[in-house]
C-alpha positions in Angstrom: -6.0 -36.2 -15.3 -8.9 -33.9 -14.8 -9.7 -30.8 -16.7 -10.5 -27.5 -15.1 -14.2 -26.5 -15.1 -14.4 -23.2 -17.2 -15.6 -20.2 -15.3 -18.5 -18.4 -16.2 -18.0 -14.9 -17.5 -20.0 -13.6 -15.0 -17.7 -15.2 -12.6 -15.0 -14.6 -13.5 -15.6 -10.9 -14.1 -17.0 -11.0 -10.3 -13.8 -12.4 -9.3 -11.5 -10.0 -10.8 -13.5 -7.2 -9.1 -13.6 -8.6 -6.0 -9.8 -9.5 -6.3 -9.3 -5.8 -7.2 -11.4 -4.2 -4.2 -9.3 -6.2 -1.9 -5.9 -5.4 -3.5 -7.3 -1.9 -3.4 -8.1 -1.9 0.2 -4.7 -3.7 1.1 -3.2 -0.6 -1.1 -4.6 2.3 1.0 -4.2 0.5 4.4 -0.6 -0.4 3.8 0.4 3.1 2.1 -1.3 4.9 5.2 1.0 2.9 7.5 4.2 2.8 5.2 7.3 3.2 7.4 9.5 6.2 6.1 12.6 4.1 7.8 14.8 1.1 7.3 13.7 -1.7 9.5 16.8 -2.3 11.6 18.6 -5.7 11.2 18.3 -8.1 7.9 16.3 -5.4 5.8 18.7 -2.4 6.7 21.8 -4.7 5.9 20.3 -5.9 2.5 19.0 -2.1 1.5 22.3 -0.7 1.8 24.1 -3.4 -0.1 21.6 -3.6 -3.1 21.5 0.4 -3.2 24.9 0.5 -3.9 25.7 2.6 -0.6 27.7 -0.4 0.6 29.7 -3.0 -0.9 27.8 -6.3 -2.1 29.8 -8.7 -0.3 27.7 -12.0 -1.5 24.5 -11.6 -3.8 21.5 -12.8 -1.6 18.5 -12.8 -3.0 19.3 -11.7 -6.4 16.0 -11.2 -8.1 14.7 -9.2 -5.2 17.7 -7.2 -5.0 17.7 -6.4 -8.9 13.6 -5.0 -7.8 15.1 -3.0 -4.7 17.9 -1.4 -7.2 14.8 -0.5 -9.4 12.7 1.3 -6.6 15.5 2.7 -4.5 18.1 3.5 -7.3 16.9 6.7 -8.6 16.5 9.7 -6.7 18.4 11.1 -3.6 19.5 9.4 -0.7 17.2 10.6 1.8 14.1 9.0 0.5 15.6 5.5 -0.4 14.0 3.9 2.6 10.4 5.3 1.1 10.9 4.0 -2.1 12.4 0.7 -0.9 9.2 0.1 1.5 7.2 0.7 -1.3 8.6 -2.3 -3.5 6.9 -4.4 -0.1 4.0 -2.3 -0.6 3.3 -3.1 -4.3 4.5 -6.9 -3.5 1.9 -7.3 -0.7 -0.9 -5.8 -2.8 -0.1 -8.0 -5.8 -0.2 -11.0 -3.1 -3.6 -9.8 -2.1 -5.2 -10.3 -5.5 -3.4 -13.4 -6.4 -4.5 -15.1 -3.1 -8.3 -13.5 -3.6 -8.5 -15.2 -7.1 -6.4 -18.1 -6.4 -8.7 -19.1 -3.3 -12.2 -18.0 -5.2 -10.7 -20.4 -8.5 -9.9 -23.0 -5.9 -13.2 -23.3 -4.5 -15.0 -22.6 -7.8 -13.1 -26.0 -9.2 -14.0 -28.3 -6.3 -17.8 -27.1 -5.8 -19.1 -29.7 -8.3 -22.0 -31.5 -6.5 -25.5 -31.4 -7.9 -27.0 -29.9 -4.7 -24.4 -27.4 -4.1 -23.7 -25.9 -7.7 -26.1 -23.1 -7.3 -24.0 -21.9 -4.1 -20.5 -22.5 -6.5 -20.1 -18.6 -7.3 -21.2 -16.9 -4.1 -19.4 -19.7 -2.1 -16.0 -18.9 -4.1 -16.1 -15.0 -4.3 -16.5 -15.7 -0.6 -13.6 -17.5 0.3 -11.3 -15.7 -2.0 -12.2 -12.1 -0.1 -12.4 -14.1 3.5 -9.1 -15.4 2.6 -7.4 -12.2 1.3 -8.5 -9.9 3.5 -7.5 -12.3 6.5 -4.0 -12.6 4.8 -3.9 -8.7 4.1 -4.4 -8.1 7.9 -2.4 -10.9 9.5 0.4 -9.0 11.4 3.2 -10.5 10.1 1.8 -9.8 6.3 1.2 -6.3 7.5 4.5 -5.6 8.3 6.3 -7.2 6.0 4.3 -5.1 3.6 5.3 -1.7 5.0 8.8 -2.5 5.8 11.3 -3.5 3.3 11.1 -7.4 3.2 12.7 -10.3 1.1 9.8 -12.4 2.4 6.5 -10.7 1.2 8.6 -10.6 -2.3 9.1 -14.5 -2.1 4.7 -14.6 -1.0 4.4 -12.7 -4.3 6.1 -15.3 -6.4 
């Protein structure tokens, strides 16, 4: 089993900064388009159950439900939907950060040939930024990050 190549401190710093920048862009875009209602269907049913408004018949997605209770549990009933949707926003932003760092790290690790090593830092950062921005602005992720969805929570984990 081969070891991971250590990250240079300048690459590590640039990678974290680029990931934070992408996460910041995602946070702004998702916050501006965050829904103040619950999307009909599965999301609404699960929110009603996990927020304690209706009886919990069978505990689906218990870890996600724990966080829904944390976000939606405190406060008045009129803002439950907005607070619960904020959970998805946080999950989408964290996922964008993690994808940027993971992709940059992966490209950094596989760029080991002598003639391409000088491009490793730039290629790794570009790959991380492009992958995470593609993720952030994809329709499915954007919708899941602005409406209460257990799927974006699964992506984050």
